[in-house]
C-alpha positions in Angstrom: -18.1 -7.4 4.5 -14.5 -8.1 3.6 -12.8 -10.5 6.0 -9.2 -9.6 6.7 -6.8 -11.6 8.8 -3.5 -10.0 9.8 -0.7 -12.2 11.1 1.4 -10.2 13.5 0.4 -7.3 15.8 3.4 -5.0 15.4 3.3 -1.6 13.7 2.8 -3.2 10.3 -0.1 -5.3 11.6 -2.0 -3.0 14.0 -1.7 0.1 11.8 -3.1 -1.9 8.9 -5.9 -3.2 11.2 -7.0 0.3 12.2 -7.2 1.4 8.5 -9.1 -1.7 7.5 -11.6 -1.5 10.4 -12.2 2.2 9.7 -13.0 1.2 6.1 -15.6 -1.2 7.3 -13.8 -4.6 7.0 -14.1 -7.4 9.5 -10.6 -7.6 10.9 -8.8 -10.3 13.0 -5.2 -9.8 14.2 -3.3 -12.9 15.2 -0.4 -12.1 17.6 1.9 -14.5 19.5 3.4 -12.1 22.1 0.8 -9.4 22.6 -0.6 -6.2 21.0 2.3 -4.2 19.6 4.3 -7.2 18.8 8.1 -7.4 19.3 8.5 -3.8 18.4 6.6 -2.6 21.4 7.4 -5.4 23.8 11.0 -6.3 23.2 12.6 -4.2 20.6 12.0 -0.5 19.7 10.0 0.7 22.7 12.3 -0.9 25.3 15.5 0.0 23.6 14.6 3.6 23.1 13.3 3.9 26.7 16.7 2.6 27.9 18.5 5.0 25.6 16.4 7.9 26.9 17.7 7.1 30.4 21.3 6.8 29.2 21.1 10.0 27.3 19.9 11.8 30.5 22.8 10.3 32.4 25.3 11.5 29.7 23.9 15.0 29.9 24.3 15.1 33.7 27.7 13.6 33.5 29.0 16.3 31.1 27.3 19.2 32.9 30.5 20.3 34.7 31.5 22.2 31.6 28.4 24.3 32.0 29.4 25.2 35.5 27.2 22.7 37.4 28.6 20.6 40.3 27.1 17.6 42.1 27.9 17.3 45.8 27.1 13.6 45.9 30.5 12.3 45.0 34.2 13.3 45.4 34.8 13.7 41.6 31.8 16.0 41.0 28.9 14.8 39.0 30.6 11.7 37.4 31.6 10.3 40.8 28.2 10.8 42.4 26.0 9.4 39.7 25.3 5.7 39.0 22.7 3.7 37.2 20.3 1.4 39.2 19.8 -1.1 36.3 17.1 -3.0 38.2 15.0 0.2 38.4 15.8 1.2 34.9 14.8 -2.1 33.4 11.6 -2.2 35.6 10.6 1.1 34.1 11.5 -0.2 30.6 9.3 -3.2 31.0 6.4 -1.2 32.5 6.4 1.3 29.6 6.5 -1.5 27.1 3.5 -3.2 28.7 1.7 0.2 28.9 2.2 0.8 25.2 1.0 -2.7 24.4 -2.1 -2.0 26.5 -2.7 1.3 24.6 -2.5 -0.6 21.3 -5.0 -3.2 22.5 -7.4 -0.5 23.6 -7.2 1.3 20.3 -7.8 -2.0 18.4 -10.8 -2.8 20.7 -12.3 0.6 20.1 -12.3 -0.1 16.3 -13.8 -3.6 17.0 -10.7 -5.4 15.8 -10.6 -9.0 17.1 -7.3 -10.2 18.6 -6.4 -13.8 18.7 -3.4 -14.9 20.8 -1.3 -17.6 19.3 0.9 -18.7 16.3 -0.7 -18.5 12.9 0.0 -20.5 9.7 -1.6 -20.7 6.3 -3.3 -24.1 5.7 -5.1 -23.0 2.6 -4.7 -19.9 0.4 -7.7 -18.3 2.2 -7.5 -20.1 5.6 -5.3 -19.1 8.6 -5.0 -21.7 11.4 -4.3 -20.7 15.0 -4.0 -24.0 16.9 -7.1 -25.9 16.1 -9.0 -22.8 15.0 -9.4 -22.1 11.3 -10.2 -18.5 10.2 -11.3 -17.8 6.7 -10.1 -14.6 5.0 -10.7 -12.7 1.8 -7.4 -10.8 2.4 -4.4 -11.8 4.4 -1.6 -9.5 5.6 1.7 -11.0 6.7 3.3 -8.8 9.4 5.4 -11.5 11.1 8.5 -9.4 11.8 12.0 -10.8 12.3 14.1 -12.5 15.0 17.7 -11.7 16.1 20.2 -13.7 14.0 22.2 -16.2 15.9 25.9 -16.7 15.2 26.9 -20.4 15.5 29.2 -20.8 18.4 27.8 -17.7 20.1 24.3 -18.8 21.0 22.7 -16.5 23.5 22.1 -18.1 26.9 20.2 -15.3 28.6 22.8 -15.0 31.3 26.1 -13.7 29.9 25.7 -14.1 26.2 22.7 -12.0 25.3 20.6 -10.8 22.3 19.0 -7.4 22.7 15.7 -8.9 23.7 17.3 -10.4 26.8 18.9 -7.2 28.1 15.9 -6.1 30.1 16.1 -9.0 32.5 19.4 -7.8 33.9 19.4 -6.5 37.4 23.0 -5.3 37.6 24.9 -3.2 35.1 27.4 -5.3 33.1 30.8 -4.3 34.3 32.6 -5.0 31.0 30.2 -5.3 28.0 31.5 -6.7 24.7 29.1 -5.7 21.8 29.5 -7.8 18.7 28.1 -5.9 15.7 28.5 -2.2 14.8 25.3 -1.6 12.9 22.4 0.5 14.2 21.4 -1.8 17.1 25.0 -2.4 18.1 25.9 1.3 18.1 22.8 2.4 19.9 23.1 -0.1 22.7 26.9 0.2 23.0 26.5 3.9 23.4 23.7 3.5 25.9 25.6 1.1 28.2 28.7 3.3 27.9 26.7 6.3 29.2 25.1 4.1 32.0 28.6 3.3 33.3 29.7 0.0 31.7 33.1 -0.5 30.1 32.3 -1.2 26.5 34.2 -2.9 23.7 32.6 -2.7 20.3 33.6 -5.4 17.9 33.1 -4.3 14.2 33.8 -6.5 11.2 34.0 -3.4 9.0 36.4 -0.4 8.8 34.1 1.8 11.0 30.9 1.7 13.0 27.6 2.2 11.1 29.2 1.0 7.9 26.0 1.5 5.8 25.3 5.1 7.1 26.7 8.5 6.1 30.5 8.3 6.5 30.8 11.7 8.1 28.1 10.9 10.6 29.8 7.6 11.5 33.1 9.3 11.9 31.6 11.9 14.4 29.9 9.2 16.4 33.0 6.9 16.5 35.1 9.8 17.7 32.6 10.6 20.5 32.4 7.0 21.6 36.2 6.7 21.8 36.5 10.0 23.6 34.1 8.8 26.2 36.1 5.6 26.8 34.7 3.0 24.4 37.1 0.6 22.8 36.3 0.2 19.1 37.8 -2.8 17.4 37.5 -2.3 13.6 38.0 -5.1 11.0 37.5 -7.6 13.8 35.0 -10.4 13.1 33.8 -12.6 16.0 33.9 -16.4 15.4 32.7 -17.7 18.8 31.7 -16.5 22.3 32.2 -18.6 25.5 30.4 -18.2 28.8 33.2 -18.9 31.4 30.8 -18.8 34.4 31.9 -15.4 35.7 32.5 -13.7 32.3 32.8 -14.2 28.6 35.5 -14.8 26.1 34.9 -13.5 22.5 37.1 -15.3 20.0 38.0 -13.3 16.8 38.7 -14.9 13.4 42.3 -13.6 13.5 43.0 -15.5 16.7 42.7 -12.6 19.2 40.4 -12.9 22.2 38.3 -10.3 24.0 37.3 -10.8 27.6 34.3 -9.2 29.4 31.6 -9.8 31.9 28.8 -10.0 29.3 28.5 -10.2 25.5 25.7 -8.6 23.5 25.1 -10.1 20.0 23.8 -7.6 17.4 24.5 -9.4 14.2 21.4 -8.8 12.2 17.8 -10.1 11.9 16.2 -13.2 10.3 12.7 -12.8 8.9 10.0 -14.8 10.5 8.8 -16.5 7.3 9.7 -20.2 7.7 7.3 -22.9 8.8 4.1 -20.9 8.4 2.8 -22.2 5.1 3.9 -19.4 2.8 5.5 -21.7 0.2 2.5 -23.9 0.1 0.3 -20.9 -0.5 2.5 -19.8 -3.3 4.1 -16.8 -1.6 7.5 -16.2 -3.1 10.5 -15.5 -0.8 13.9 -14.0 -1.6 17.1 -15.9 -1.1 17.3 -14.2 2.3 13.9 -15.6 3.3 12.1 -12.2 3.1 8.7 -12.0 1.5 8.9 -10.4 -2.0 6.5 -7.4 -2.3 5.8 -4.6 -4.7 5.3 -1.0 -3.8 1.7 -1.5 -2.7 2.7 -4.4 -0.4 1.4 -7.2 -2.7 3.1 -10.6 -2.6 3.1 -13.0 -5.5 -0.4 -14.1 -4.4 -3.0 -11.5 -5.3 -5.0 -11.6 -2.0 -1.9 -11.9 0.3 0.0 -8.8 1.3 3.0 -8.3 3.5 4.5 -5.5 5.6 7.4 -4.8 8.0 10.6 -6.6 8.8 9.5 -9.9 7.1 9.7 -8.0 3.8 13.2 -6.7 4.3 12.4 -3.4 2.6 13.6 -1.2 5.4 13.6 -2.4 9.0 11.9 0.7 10.4 8.6 0.8 12.4 7.5 3.8 10.4 8.0 1.9 7.1 6.2 -1.2 8.5 3.3 0.9 9.5 3.1 2.6 6.1 3.4 -0.7 4.3 0.5 -2.0 6.3 -1.7 1.0 5.7 -0.9 1.0 1.9 -1.8 -2.7 1.8 -5.2 -2.1 3.3 -6.0 0.9 1.2 -5.0 -1.0 -1.9 -6.9 -4.2 -1.0 -10.0 -2.3 -0.1 -10.1 -0.2 -3.3 -9.0 3.1 -1.9 -6.8 5.6 -3.7 -3.2 4.9 -2.7 0.2 6.2 -3.4 2.9 3.5 -3.7 5.7 3.4 -1.0 8.5 5.9 -1.9 11.7 5.0 0.0 13.2 8.3 -1.0 10.8 10.0 1.4 11.6 7.8 4.3 13.4 9.5 7.2 15.4 7.4 9.6 17.1 8.0 12.9 19.8 6.3 14.9 19.2 6.8 18.6 22.8 7.3 19.7 24.1 10.3 21.6 24.3 12.4 19.4 21.5 11.1 17.2 22.0 10.5 13.4 19.0 11.3 11.2 18.8 11.2 7.4 16.3 11.5 4.5 16.5 11.4 0.8 19.6 10.8 -1.3 22.8 9.9 0.4 26.4 11.2 0.2 27.4 7.9 -1.2 25.0 8.3 -4.1 26.4 11.8 -4.8 30.1 10.7 -4.5 29.5 7.8 -6.9 27.9 10.0 -9.5 24.6 8.3 -9.3 23.0 11.6 -8.3 24.2 15.1 -9.3 23.8 17.4 -6.3 25.4 20.3 -4.5 26.3 19.8 -0.8 26.9 22.0 2.2 27.8 20.8 5.7 27.7 23.1 8.7 29.4 22.0 12.0 27.0 22.0 14.9 29.4 24.0 17.1 28.8 27.1 14.8 25.1 27.2 15.9 24.4 29.7 18.7 21.9 27.4 20.5 24.4 24.5 20.4 27.1 26.7 21.9 24.6 27.7 24.7 23.8 24.1 25.5 27.4 22.8 25.2 26.8 20.7 22.1 30.0 20.4 20.2 29.7 17.2 18.2 27.6 17.0 15.0 26.6 18.8 11.8 23.8 19.6 9.4 24.3 18.5 5.9 21.9 19.4 3.0 21.8 18.3 -0.6 20.1 20.0 -3.6 19.9 19.8 -7.4 22.4 22.1 -9.1 19.9 23.4 -11.7 16.7 24.0 -9.7 17.8 24.1 -6.1 15.3 21.4 -5.1 16.2 19.8 -1.8 17.2 16.2 -2.4 18.0 15.1 1.1 20.1 15.7 4.2 21.8 14.3 7.3 21.7 15.7 10.8 24.0 14.7 13.6 22.8 16.3 16.8 20.9 15.8 20.0 17.3 15.1 19.1 18.1 14.9 15.4 15.0 12.7 15.1 12.9 15.9 15.7 15.1 18.2 13.6 14.9 16.0 10.4 11.2 16.7 9.9 11.8 20.0 8.2 14.2 18.4 5.7 11.8 15.5 5.2 9.0 17.9 4.3 11.3 19.8 1.9 12.2 16.5 0.2 8.6 15.2 0.0 7.1 18.6 -1.2 10.0 19.3 -3.6 10.9 22.6 -1.9 13.9 24.6 -3.1 16.7 25.8 -1.0 15.3 29.3 -1.7 12.0 28.4 0.0 13.7 26.8 2.9 16.1 29.7 3.3 13.2 32.2 3.4 11.4 30.2 6.1 11.6 31.7 9.6 13.5 29.6 12.2 13.5 30.5 15.8 16.6 32.3 17.1 18.4 30.7 18.7 17.5 27.2 17.7 19.2 24.1 16.2 16.8 24.4 13.3 18.6 27.6 12.4 21.4 25.5 11.0 18.9 24.0 8.4 17.9 27.4 7.1 21.5 28.6 7.2 22.6 25.5 5.2 19.9 26.4 2.6 21.1 30.0 2.5 24.6 28.7 1.8 23.4 26.6 -1.1 21.3 29.5 -2.4 24.1 32.1 -2.4 27.3 30.2 -3.0 26.3 28.7 -6.3 24.0 30.2 -9.0 21.5 27.8 -10.6 
């Protein structure tokens, strides 16, 4: 029986463990924090639970335009609604623990052994956890990543926080300064804005979400600012000071931003140092990530890696697929290499931003030749009924064949809507085929089929 040791119990680790166990391997998962890893316990599950609450609050706060009134406050629904952060965070923590328990039960059902502790490689085929040594034929590294710390702005867990420390707060930050305007910064800045905090977002770039679709970022930034967020572009933080009753964020240009709390979202650092990888011959990039190929192999034939420690794409879905692919390959099953062009991603802001396939940037630069159509969301009948005004559906296809190459959706629940575009990309469907697919009327998905009809009829191919 093949002995497999998986270091890390997050999505990359536990999904790999399930595959390996079902294929008859003897599987041990070593996890420091608990089943599900940081993704379930401190990162993805808690943040998306918090965001779900904030989105509900935003919907209620904006319901006056639909003719609804709330009698609990003098100013209508906004005046009578407030967030009880202690209760919100209690629910967040409980859901994270429950999800971790579900993962543990699933692994136990497949007879996967779980060892609690920190692992390190002491020999190419030996993993040590404390004084215990575990021999393995195959090793999978799924060690994840840790919030990056900016020197001079070290989180203290009280007023200077990283996103893993947010769920210990019992009171809503009165004035929250968020440093970093990438996905995590935008998601949490938007969430706390909806919950009732005054939010200042400090961005070192020209706009928020600098690596995402520019049209999508523009919509989201306009929504944030309309709702009262202060967005400081081209502003790089150099230090953060806890003054006792607040924080002072110093910018490189000499300006200072004051607030009650500061949230640092300045990237991730892979958990690859000090666990014996170099000694085992596992090659790392200059960023410290594990170098892998498209079937998750490292530079050592029997050692694989998955998830954030590889730096491929920091998405739970990608980590899980990397882990599955690793086990299929290691155990001799037929396997298709990871195709990043098929990966759909979502930013859980309000509205959400979902994308798949080629990007607008690739098209604009001439790297990809494609036709594009973008439909504003407010033209959709269901969006009008529900009062959704911000967002769009964008679709890309090949000029000659009409094959769908990708798309971007900015809308409430865009994470659900993107599936149809993802299937079209993966199955090489044409805009004709999408256009002839029935969409419910009225529905937001109708904008996807309408976009396909526009591409089908406006240009001959």
